[in-house]
N, C-alpha and C positions, 0 to 999 in steps of 0.2 A: 510335682506340680509348680505350675508357674503362678507367680503372684504380681500383680500390677495394681499400685494405688490409683484409686479414681481421683478426679480433678475435687471431688468434695471431701476433705478432710475426715478420717473415720469410715472410709468406705473403700474396699478392695474387690480386684475380680480376682477370681482363682481358675485356672485351667489344670484342668488333670491331665496326665500322660494316660492315652487309652492303647489298650492292645486288642486288637483285631487278628481275629484268625476265620477259619472256615467254620466255625459255631457262631461267630457273633463278635461281640467286643466287651471288654472288662474295662473298667476305670473306678479308682477311687475319687469320688466327687466329696468327699470332707476327709480331711487328716488334721488331727487335733493339734500338732506341733507346728504345722505351715498356718493355722490360723492364728495360734498363738504368738509363733514369732513375728507375723506382720501386724497383728492387734495390739500386741504388748500384754494380753492377759488370756487366760485360757476362757472358752466361751463354756460358760456352765448350762448345760442343756437342762431345760425345764419342761420343754413341750415341742411337739412336732405336728405341723399343719400341712394338710395337703387341699389343693383347690383344682378346679376342671372349669375352664371358661370356653366359652364359645367364641369363634374368631369374631374381633371389633370391641370384646368386652375389656373395659378400662377399670381396674379395681385400685383404689387410691385417690388421692394422696393420704395415705394414714400415719399416724404415729401416736406414741404411747409416752404418758407423760413420765418425767424422769421419778425413780431411776430407770425406768423405761422398759425397753425388749430389744437387746441386740439379734440381728438376724441373719441366718445364713440361707441362703435362696438359690435353688436351682431348678431348672425345667426338666422333668422327667419325662414329659411328651410333648411334641409340638415344636411352637416357637412363642416366645414373647419378648416384647422390649421391656427393660426393668429400668425404673428411674430412680435414682436416690436423690433427694431434694434436701437443700440445707434448710433449716428451718429454725437456727439457733441465732437468735436474736444477738448482734454484735460480731459474728462470724464474717471473715473476709468475702466467704462465698455465700452469703445470706442471700436467699431466694433464688439462688443459682442451683443447678441440676446437671447430672450426669447420667448417662444411659448406657446400657449393655445388653445386647443381645443374648439370650439364654435359650438353648435348644437341646432337642436329642440327640445332635451330631457332635458339636464340641464338648457339650457338657459342662460349660463353664457354670459358676457359681458365683454369687456376691453376697459379701459380709456389709451390713448395714449397721452402724453403731447406735447405741440408744442416743436418742436426741435428734434424731435424723428422720426424714418423711422418706416414705416408700409407695411406690405406684407402679402397676405394670400394666400393658395391654397385650391382649392373646394376637398374635399374627397368623394363628391357624387353628382350624376349628379343635375344639377340645383339648386344648393344650392344658397340660397338668403341670402344676407348680407346687413345690415342696419347701417348707421353711422349717430350719432347726433353730428354736428360739430360747434365749437366755432367761425369761419369765415368763410365767402363764398370764393366760387370758383375764382382762378383768376390764369389763366394759366400762366402768366407773372412771377409768385412767385413759381409756383410748380416744383420741381425737381424729377429726378429719378436715382437710382442707379442700376446698373447690379445686377438682383436677383441672378443669380449663381456665382456673385464674390466669389472666391475661398479664398479671405482674410475675408471673414464674414462667408462663409461655412454653409448657411442654409441648412437643411437636410430634405428631403421628404420620406414617405413611399415608398419602392420599387415598391410596386402593381401599384402606379400611373402610372409608367414610365417616360419618359421624360416630364417635365412639358411643357405646352402650353402657350408660352408668346405673348405679343401685340409686335409690332414693335418697338414702344417707347422702351419699356423695353431690347429687344432683344439688340439695340445700345445703351443703356444707358452707360455712363461710370461707373467705378469702383471707390470704395470708396477713394482709394488712389489718383487716379486722380482729383476727384472732391476736395479732400483735399490740393492736389499742387495746385489747380487753385485757392483756398480760395472760395469756393462755400457751404462749409458746416457752420452751426452753431458752436459756440464753448460753452464750459460749461457756462463759466462766462456770456454768452449772453443769453443762453437757462435758466439758473439758477431762474429767477423771476417768471418762469412759472410752478413751482412745488415746493413743499416743499423742 
């Protein structure tokens, strides 16, 4: 498995080796020791999620209050652009993001450390994304940032048109509104969750 650190500290891209033959293909999309070596600790799996999205659907930017929820994410069917957003106040990359194409061809996955924001947009109809999570869902600790916040400036392929958003994401506050309200993690608070 090939591991590449992303531009946002605490996030990594994992590209598995695939084995193709006349029956199809096989790949290990998650391997404990590869993640532990890159992240600096094991991913204590507590929950697995799966979602299906129509082309052009944008989910996120979502985050979880610390101690948070580390995520290992891949696209089992179709294709998405998966965004990692640094929402840790005081970080050198605060407000910046990196993006990885996840699809059912290369079978890449990304790891998103606790304290980071996460979003993705579906590039193909009925794209299926799976998440392995280090903590269970708790609505009281979940936060959302307006995904079209110009301060962050996520960019999407023009051919998708206007992203399709949930009502929750449409009315979500901006990064600066959440920072002023003291609702974002700080760099120092999030630091124990990654190398």
